[in-house]
N, C-alpha and C positions, 0 to 999 in steps of 0.2 A: 587745544582748546578752540572750542568754538573763535569764526572770526567776526568783527561786528566794525563794519563801513557805515550801512544807513539803517536806521529805525522809527518806523512810524507804531505809534504805540500809546495806550491809554495812560493817564499819567494819574496817581493816587498821589491826594495832599497828606502827607502827616505833619504838620505844621509843631514840632514836637524839640527840644535844645537838650544835647547830652543824651542822647540813645544810643544807649553802649552794647557791649554784645554780648552782654546776659539779655537783655530784652530784647536782640536781635534773635538767637537762638537762645534758651537757658542752657544753663549745665547740666542739668539729665540727660541732655540730647548727645552729649560731647562721646558717647562712648565707640561710636561707629568713626572708620577713616571710610568710609565710601560716601561721594560725591552728591549723592542721590538718594532721597524721600526726605532730604530733613525738611522741603517746604512747607509740607504738611504744621509743620509746628514752629515756620516762621511767627515772631512775634509772639508766642505761643502763650504768655501769662496776660497778655491782652486782647489776645483774641479769645481763650476761653474763659470759661467761667470754672471753679472749682468741679463741676460735676463732668466738664469737660465739652460744652454745651456752647455753639460759640456767641460771640459776646453780637449782637447786631449792631451795636452804635460803632464799631473799628471795622474803620474805612475798608480795608479788604477787606470782611465780610458782608460790605455792602453790595449787592447785585453790579452795582454799575463800574465799580473795581477792581473785580472777581480776576479779572483776563487785566492787571494792568500790569505794564512792564518797565513803568518808569516808575519811582519814585521820588517824588518832589517834596524835602525833609530839613529842617533846623541846622542851628548850627552846633559845630563838636560831635558831627554825625559819626557812629563805631567808634566812640571810646572804650575804656573797660581796658579787659586781657585783650591778648593779641591774638584770640582761636583763628585758625581760617574756616572753621566751619559757621563763620559768620555773613561769609560769601556766598559760600558752599547751598547755606539755605534761602538767604536771595533767590541764587540764579537757578536754585530746583523749582521756586516757586512761579520765578519767570520773570525776574526782572534781571533787567538788562543795564540798565541806569539808573546812578542813582545824582540827584542835585540838593546842594547844600550849601549854604556859606562858605563851611569850613567842614574839615575830616577831622580825626583822629589819624596820626601817620600810618599805622602798620596795618590798618584799617585799610587804607586808603592805596596802598604799594598792594594789598590783598585782592583788592578789586582789579585790579589790572593784569593779575597773573592767571587770576579765575574767567574772563574775561568779563567783566564787568565795564563799564566806563563810569568813572565820581566822577562828577562834572562841582569844580569849587567857583561859585558865582558870588557877586557884592549881593550883600543883602537884597537893596532895591531890586536887583533883575529876580532873585528868587521867588521876591513877594509877586511878581508879574506872571511868574511862572506859576504858584503856589494858587493865585487867584484865577487862572486859567486851567486848572486842572481840576478846583473844586467845580467846575463844567457838568462834571462826568464820564460818561461811554461818549457820548460826541464828538467832544472835545479830544481830537486826537494830536499829539505833538508831535513831530518829525525832526529827528536826530541826525543828522549828518558828523558825521566825526571827518573827515576826510577836509570839508569844508572848514570846521569847525563852530557849525550853527547850530543853535535851534529856533527852531519855529512854531511858532505858537497854532492856537486853533483858529487865530484869528490874522494869521499871518504876519505875526510880530516877529523881526528873527534877532532875537539874543545869539553875542559870538561868547566861545569862551575859548582861554588858551589849555594847552596840555602840550607836555615834553613830547619832541618827536621823537626819538625812541621810544618812548610807549607808546605813541603812538601808531607807529609803524607795529610795533608787537600786536596790539588790538587789529586790525587791520589784516592782519596776516595770521593773526590766529597762532600767535606763539609764544608758550609758557617757557618758565627755565629749560625744560627740558629739551624742547623743540630748538631753542636759539643754541644748546650745544650740541643737537645731532650735524646744525647746520655746516658747523666744523668739524665732522667727523672725518672726512676726505685727513684736514690738520694733523687730527689726531694719532689717525691709522700711522700717517708720515712721522710724525716725530715717536711712537713705538718702534716703528721699525728700525729708526735710526739707532735708536736705544735700545735696540735688542742687539744690533749689531754692533755698534759703542762698546756693552755691556754685556756681554752673551753669559755670563755668569750669574746675573742678577735675575 
C-alpha cells in the first residue's frame, strides 16, 4: 500500500450529502477484482451523460479539478453498500484524501486499508475548506498526517483527529497483509513448535 505522510494538492469541492457507494462507482463496474482501471468510472452517472460524453458542470470534469487529489464533500459520505471498489475508484482517479463531516463506517475503514486518508471534521471547518477548494487549481491545500493538520491556500490551519494505529498504518503503508507479514518470524516460530509437538498433524 502506498504510504501517506504529507500531501499538497488540488481540492475539489463536492457539497453533496449522502453520497453513496453506488454514486461513487456504479454496480455495473463491480465485475473486476483489480484495483486499477476504475478511476475512469468514478462518479460515472454524474460525470457522463447517456451517450458517454462528459457533463461539463460536474466538478471533476472542470479543467481546474481534473488533477484533484483531495475531495471536500458533505455529510455521510460513502454510505450504501460496503463495496471496496469505491475507495479503489477514488484512488485510481488520484484522490488520496476525502474530507467530510462524517463517513459511513465501512467506507471509512476501507479507505485506510487502501491508502486513502478520510478526515472527519465539524461542519463549520468543512465549510472553510469547501470555500477554499472553490478557488480552483491555484488554491492548493497542504495535509500533514504526522502533525494532523490541514493548511488552506490562505495559510489557515485546521487540526484533525485520527486513531493512532490507523495513522501508523498510513504513514508506513501497512495494509492488513503487510501487518500480518510483520509478524512472520513469530508465525514461523509458532508453526515450528506446533510441528514438533504434534508431528502427526
